C-alpha positions as CSV (number, residue, x, y, z in Angstrom):
1,M,-0.1,-0.2,-0.1
2,C,1.4,3.2,-1.0
3,G,-0.6,5.6,1.0
4,V,1.8,8.9,-0.3
5,I,-0.3,12.0,0.2
6,G,-0.3,14.0,-3.0
7,E,1.8,11.5,-5.2
8,D,0.3,11.8,-8.4
9,G,2.0,15.0,-9.2
10,L,5.4,13.9,-8.5
11,V,5.7,9.9,-9.2
12,P,6.1,10.1,-13.0
13,R,3.8,7.5,-14.7
14,A,4.5,5.1,-17.5
15,R,4.7,6.4,-20.8
16,S,1.8,6.0,-23.4
17,R,1.7,5.1,-27.1
18,L,0.7,8.5,-27.7
19,P,4.3,8.9,-30.3
20,V,3.2,6.3,-32.1
21,V,-0.1,7.4,-32.8
22,C,0.5,10.8,-33.6
23,A,3.4,9.7,-36.1
24,A,1.4,7.0,-37.7
25,G,-1.4,9.5,-38.3
26,L,0.8,12.2,-39.7
27,G,2.9,9.8,-41.9
28,L,-0.7,8.7,-43.1
29,L,-1.9,12.3,-44.0
30,M,1.3,13.3,-45.7
31,L,1.0,9.8,-47.7
32,V,-2.5,11.3,-48.8
33,F,-1.0,14.7,-49.6
34,A,1.6,13.3,-51.4
35,W,-1.0,11.2,-53.6
36,L,-2.8,14.1,-54.6
37,L,-0.1,16.0,-55.4
38,D,0.9,13.3,-57.9
39,S,-1.1,10.5,-58.2
40,D,0.7,9.4,-61.2
41,S,4.1,8.6,-60.2
42,F,3.0,7.9,-56.4
43,R,3.5,3.9,-56.3
44,E,6.8,4.0,-58.5
45,R,8.0,6.9,-55.8
46,A,7.0,5.3,-52.5
47,G,8.1,1.8,-53.6
48,M,11.4,3.2,-54.5
49,F,11.8,5.0,-50.8
50,L,10.8,2.0,-49.4
51,F,13.2,0.1,-51.0
52,C,15.6,2.8,-49.9
53,L,14.7,2.4,-46.3
54,T,14.7,-1.3,-46.3
55,V,18.3,-1.4,-48.1
56,E,19.6,0.8,-45.5
57,R,18.6,-1.0,-42.4
58,F,19.9,-4.0,-43.8
59,I,23.4,-2.5,-44.6
60,H,23.5,-1.1,-41.0
61,S,22.5,-4.7,-39.5
62,M,25.2,-5.9,-41.6
63,C,27.6,-3.5,-39.8
64,L,26.4,-4.6,-36.6
65,F,27.1,-7.9,-37.5
66,A,30.2,-7.6,-39.0
67,E,31.3,-6.4,-35.4
68,E,29.7,-8.8,-33.2
69,W,30.9,-11.7,-35.3
70,L,34.4,-10.6,-35.5
71,V,35.2,-9.3,-32.1
72,H,32.3,-10.5,-29.6
73,S,31.7,-14.0,-31.3
74,R,33.1,-16.3,-28.7
75,Q,33.0,-14.1,-25.4
76,R,29.6,-12.8,-26.0
77,Y,27.5,-16.0,-27.9
78,H,30.1,-18.9,-27.7
79,G,30.6,-19.0,-31.1
80,R,26.7,-19.2,-32.1
81,I,26.3,-17.3,-35.5
82,N,22.4,-17.6,-35.1
83,E,22.4,-16.1,-31.8
84,I,24.7,-12.9,-33.5
85,F,22.4,-13.0,-36.3
86,Q,19.0,-12.9,-34.1
87,A,20.7,-9.8,-32.3
88,C,21.7,-8.1,-35.4
89,F,18.8,-8.4,-38.0
90,Q,15.4,-7.5,-37.0
91,G,12.4,-9.5,-38.3
92,H,11.2,-6.7,-40.7
93,V,14.3,-6.3,-41.9
94,I,14.8,-9.9,-43.1
95,L,11.3,-9.8,-44.8
96,G,11.8,-6.3,-46.6
97,M,15.0,-7.9,-48.2
98,C,13.1,-11.0,-49.3
99,A,10.4,-9.1,-50.8
100,I,12.6,-6.8,-52.6
101,F,14.8,-9.7,-53.8
102,L,11.7,-11.5,-55.2
103,M,10.4,-8.0,-56.7
104,L,13.7,-7.6,-59.0
105,M,14.1,-11.3,-60.0
106,F,10.4,-12.2,-60.4
107,G,8.5,-8.6,-60.5
108,G,9.9,-7.6,-63.5
109,V,11.0,-4.5,-61.9
110,S,13.4,-2.1,-62.9
111,F,14.9,1.3,-61.9
112,S,16.4,3.9,-64.1
113,H,19.9,5.0,-63.6
114,E,18.9,8.6,-62.4
115,Q,16.7,6.4,-59.5
116,W,19.4,3.9,-58.9
117,S,21.6,7.3,-58.4
118,T,19.0,8.9,-56.1
119,M,18.9,5.7,-54.1
120,T,22.5,5.0,-53.8
121,I,22.9,8.8,-52.4
122,T,20.1,8.3,-49.8
123,C,21.6,5.2,-48.5
124,A,25.2,6.7,-48.5
125,V,23.5,9.6,-46.6
126,Y,21.8,7.2,-44.2
127,L,24.9,5.7,-43.0
128,L,26.6,8.6,-42.7
129,L,24.2,10.3,-40.6
130,N,23.7,7.3,-38.6
131,S,27.4,6.6,-38.2
132,L,27.7,10.3,-36.6
133,G,24.6,9.8,-33.9
134,V,22.6,12.4,-36.1
135,L,19.4,9.5,-36.1
136,G,20.1,7.8,-32.9
137,P,17.3,7.7,-30.4
138,A,16.3,11.0,-28.5
139,P,17.2,10.7,-24.4
140,V,13.4,10.1,-23.8
141,E,13.3,7.2,-26.2
142,I,16.3,5.5,-24.4
143,S,14.8,6.3,-21.3
144,E,11.3,4.6,-22.7
145,I,13.3,1.8,-23.4
146,C,15.0,1.5,-20.1
147,E,11.8,1.3,-18.4
148,V,9.9,-0.8,-20.9
149,K,12.7,-3.6,-20.7
150,K,13.3,-2.8,-16.8
151,M,16.9,-2.1,-17.5
152,N,17.0,0.8,-15.2
153,V,19.2,0.9,-12.0
154,A,16.0,1.5,-10.0
155,H,14.5,-1.8,-11.1
156,G,17.0,-3.7,-10.1
157,L,17.5,-2.3,-6.9
158,A,13.5,-2.4,-6.2
159,W,13.6,-6.3,-7.0
160,S,16.7,-6.5,-4.8
161,F,15.2,-5.0,-2.0
162,Y,12.2,-7.1,-2.4
163,I,13.8,-10.6,-3.0
164,G,16.5,-10.1,-0.4
165,Y,14.6,-8.6,2.6
166,L,10.9,-7.4,2.1
167,K,9.9,-10.7,1.0
168,F,11.2,-12.3,4.2
169,V,10.3,-9.6,6.6
170,L,6.8,-8.4,5.9
171,P,5.1,-11.6,6.1
172,D,6.5,-12.6,9.3
173,L,5.7,-8.7,10.5
174,Q,2.5,-9.5,12.1
175,N,3.8,-12.3,14.1
176,K,6.7,-10.1,15.4
177,I,4.2,-7.3,16.3
178,N,1.9,-9.7,18.3
179,Q,4.5,-10.7,20.2
180,Y,5.8,-7.5,21.1
181,S,2.5,-5.9,21.8
182,S,1.7,-8.8,24.4
183,T,4.4,-7.8,26.8
184,R,4.7,-4.0,26.0
185,V,2.6,-1.1,24.5
186,K,0.4,-1.5,21.4
187,L,2.0,0.2,18.5
188,S,-0.1,2.7,16.7
189,S,0.0,0.5,13.3
190,P,0.7,-2.6,12.5
191,R,2.6,-2.0,9.2
192,L,6.3,-1.3,8.3
193,R,6.7,2.5,7.1
194,I,9.5,2.7,4.6
195,L,11.0,6.0,4.0
196,L,11.9,7.2,0.7
197,P,13.7,10.6,0.7
198,L,13.8,12.0,-3.1
199,N,17.3,13.4,-2.7
200,A,18.3,9.9,-1.6
201,V,20.2,11.3,1.2
202,V,19.5,8.3,4.1
203,P,20.8,9.3,7.3
204,N,22.0,6.4,10.0
205,K,19.3,7.5,12.6
206,P,16.0,9.2,12.1
207,E,17.0,11.5,15.2
208,E,19.6,13.1,12.9
209,E,16.8,14.6,10.6
210,D,14.1,15.0,13.5
211,T,14.5,15.2,17.1
212,N,10.3,14.2,17.7
213,V,11.4,10.6,16.1
214,V,12.9,8.9,18.9
215,F,14.2,4.9,18.7
216,H,12.8,2.8,21.4
217,E,13.6,-1.0,21.0
218,N,13.7,-3.4,17.9
219,L,11.2,-6.2,17.4
220,P,11.9,-9.8,17.7
221,E,14.5,-10.7,15.6
222,L,13.9,-13.0,12.7
223,E,16.8,-15.6,11.8
224,L,16.8,-17.4,8.5
225,D,19.9,-19.6,6.8
226,I,20.4,-17.7,3.6
227,A,22.8,-18.0,1.2
228,G,25.3,-20.3,3.1
229,V,24.8,-17.8,6.0
230,R,23.3,-19.6,9.2
231,N,21.1,-17.7,11.7
232,R,21.1,-14.5,9.5
233,S,19.4,-12.2,11.4
234,F,16.7,-9.4,10.4
235,K,15.8,-6.9,12.6
236,N,12.8,-3.9,12.5
237,C,13.3,-1.1,14.9
238,V,10.1,0.6,17.0
239,Y,10.2,4.3,16.9
240,K,8.0,6.8,19.2
241,I,7.0,9.9,17.3
242,N,6.2,13.0,19.5
243,Q,4.0,15.7,18.5
244,D,2.1,18.1,20.7
245,N,2.3,16.2,23.9
246,K,1.0,13.1,22.2
247,T,3.1,10.1,21.3
248,F,2.6,7.6,18.4
249,S,4.7,4.6,17.7
250,C,5.0,2.4,14.9
251,V,7.6,0.3,12.9
252,L,9.8,2.5,10.6
253,E,13.1,2.5,8.4
254,Y,14.5,4.1,5.3
255,A,15.1,2.2,2.0
256,T,18.8,1.1,2.1
257,P,18.9,0.9,-1.5
258,L,18.8,4.5,-1.8
259,R,22.1,5.0,-0.3
260,T,23.9,2.9,-3.6
261,L,21.6,5.3,-5.9
262,Y,23.0,8.5,-3.5
263,Q,26.6,7.0,-3.7
264,M,26.5,6.3,-7.5
265,S,25.7,9.9,-7.8
266,Q,29.0,10.9,-6.0
267,E,31.2,8.8,-8.1
268,S,32.1,10.5,-11.6
269,S,32.9,7.3,-13.0
270,A,29.2,6.0,-12.7
271,G,28.1,9.0,-15.0
272,F,25.1,9.7,-12.4
273,G,23.9,12.9,-11.7
274,E,21.8,15.0,-9.0
275,R,18.8,14.9,-11.7
276,E,19.1,11.2,-13.0
277,R,19.7,10.2,-9.2
278,K,16.3,11.9,-8.6
279,Q,14.4,10.1,-11.4
280,Q,15.8,6.5,-10.4
281,V,14.5,7.5,-7.0
282,L,10.7,8.1,-8.2
283,L,11.0,5.1,-10.5
284,F,12.3,2.8,-7.4
285,Y,9.2,3.9,-5.6
286,R,7.1,3.1,-8.9
287,T,8.3,-0.2,-9.3
288,L,8.7,-1.3,-5.7
289,S,4.9,-0.1,-4.9
290,Q,3.9,-2.2,-8.1
291,I,5.8,-5.6,-6.9
292,L,4.7,-5.2,-3.3
293,E,1.1,-4.6,-4.8
294,N,1.3,-7.7,-6.8
295,S,2.7,-9.7,-3.8
296,L,-0.3,-11.3,-1.9
297,E,2.4,-12.0,1.2
298,C,3.4,-8.3,1.6
299,R,0.2,-6.5,0.5
300,N,-1.3,-4.5,3.1
301,R,1.8,-5.0,5.5
302,Y,3.6,-2.0,4.6
303,R,3.2,1.9,3.9
304,L,5.7,3.8,1.4
305,I,6.2,7.1,2.2
306,L,7.7,9.4,0.1
307,L,9.9,12.4,1.4
308,N,9.8,15.6,-0.6
309,D,13.6,17.1,-0.4
310,E,12.3,20.8,-0.4
311,H,11.6,20.8,3.5
312,T,14.9,22.8,4.4
313,G,14.3,24.8,7.7
314,D,11.4,22.6,8.8
315,R,13.4,20.6,11.6
316,H,10.0,18.5,12.1
317,Y,9.3,17.7,8.9
318,L,9.8,13.7,9.2
319,S,7.7,13.5,12.3
320,R,4.8,15.6,10.7
321,V,4.8,13.7,7.8
322,I,4.9,10.2,9.3
323,I,1.9,11.1,12.1
324,Q,-0.1,12.6,8.9
325,H,0.2,8.8,7.4
326,L,-0.9,7.4,10.8
327,K,-3.9,9.7,11.0
328,Q,-4.7,8.8,7.4
329,Q,-4.8,5.2,8.5
330,D,-7.2,5.8,11.3
331,G,-9.8,7.2,9.2
332,E,-9.4,3.9,6.9
333,I,-12.2,1.1,7.7
334,H,-11.2,-2.2,8.7
335,M,-13.4,-5.3,9.0
336,D,-13.5,-8.1,11.3
337,P,-12.3,-11.5,10.1
338,I,-15.0,-14.1,9.2
339,R,-16.0,-16.3,11.7
340,E,-16.8,-19.9,10.2
341,P,-19.7,-21.3,11.5
342,P,-19.4,-25.2,12.9
343,N,-19.3,-27.9,10.4
344,E,-22.7,-29.1,11.6
345,I,-25.2,-29.6,9.0
346,H,-28.7,-28.6,10.1
347,P,-31.9,-29.5,8.3
348,V,-34.1,-26.8,7.0
349,P,-37.7,-27.2,6.8
350,E,-39.3,-27.1,3.4
351,E,-42.4,-25.8,4.2
352,G,-43.8,-23.4,6.9
353,Q,-43.7,-19.9,7.8
354,I,-41.0,-17.2,8.7
355,K,-40.4,-18.7,12.1
356,N,-39.4,-22.0,10.5
357,F,-36.5,-19.8,8.5
358,R,-35.6,-18.4,11.8
359,G,-35.1,-21.7,13.3
360,A,-32.7,-22.7,10.7
361,L,-30.7,-19.3,11.0
362,Y,-30.5,-20.0,14.6
363,A,-29.6,-23.6,14.1
364,T,-26.6,-22.6,11.5
365,F,-25.7,-19.6,14.1
366,P,-25.6,-21.0,17.7
367,E,-27.6,-18.1,19.7
368,D,-24.7,-17.4,22.1
369,Q,-23.0,-15.8,18.7
370,M,-26.1,-13.8,17.9
371,S,-26.8,-12.7,21.2
372,S,-23.7,-10.9,21.7
373,E,-22.6,-7.4,20.5
374,P,-23.4,-7.4,16.4
375,T,-19.9,-7.2,14.4
376,L,-19.4,-6.8,11.1
377,M,-18.4,-10.4,9.6
378,F,-16.7,-9.8,6.1
379,S,-13.6,-10.4,4.7
380,P,-10.0,-10.3,6.9
381,P,-9.0,-6.9,8.2
382,Q,-8.0,-4.8,4.7
383,S,-8.5,-1.4,4.0
384,L,-10.8,0.1,1.6
385,R,-8.1,1.9,0.0
386,S,-6.5,-1.2,-1.2
387,E,-7.4,-4.2,-2.9
388,P,-8.4,-7.3,-0.8
389,V,-6.0,-9.7,0.1
390,E,-6.2,-13.4,-1.0
391,T,-5.4,-15.7,1.8
392,T,-5.8,-19.7,2.0
393,D,-7.1,-19.2,5.7
394,Y,-10.3,-18.2,4.5
């Protein structure tokens, strides 16, 4: 559960197909305009330009093939020519070249010397511009490719944070909180608060950012045997947040992978500036929220808190945001868990008045349950702001 207040104007959404639709629409309009200007030679000229574009892409793919085959064949492809071919040649380029070959061999198509000269110059100009990077993808296209292919640094960090830590901690969190609450004060929230500062500055202690956030004690440890490490310990800390003579307590921690993003931005060899760092933090938040929402064992056991980095001068910004989220949770409605009736079968009379129906109802649900205070008997505890939790317990 994300629960970030005012996140819509901050967290970037996934890019849509609008550029593709616009390009396709403009291309069709231009083709119609060209046909209206010169309908007689439209087919011939369109075929010539299609021929040029296909040959250009094929020649470029051949250049890529030469590099991969001569230099990287053994290290990257273990000498498999078919893998090199698949990596360098796209399917539509191969189909286009086959269509051109068949057209020239059996279609009876022939070009004049002037047309061949024009196509040769077009191919040469394309190859030169492409080699100089003029025709390369724009930065926004590279960003979209990285997001679609899950190739960003943030994607790897988010999955590592989930697989290596949250997937172990969150499912067992409720048990640890129950153990803690049985002997100590009940927490204000049963969820793990994960703090994500936009500037990726993660302090060692929250007290360094806000004196109203005070460490109280640790929850019972979770010990697992992982990757050859025996009894590896996972800890979660309980913090007390003070405000206006009121004290709130919750499980709180920073997202540790953000330290990696910050340290990368401090290394010149990483090529990772402040602007790229902020984009990766937002992408990390979006990716992590999607991963956790799709995880049935982690859903509704956490709360991501995105911290704005423009709060200089506010010494108690952190405590104010945390309390704001805690109060937001208080306004959510939770349902009591289902109480399943006994596995006894009581026959229901086929005939009779309403009293017979009431008798069957009381036979199914004993009177001692109905005589107590009414409770809502719906799904397991969940927030109306989130999706329902699927479990095998009910």
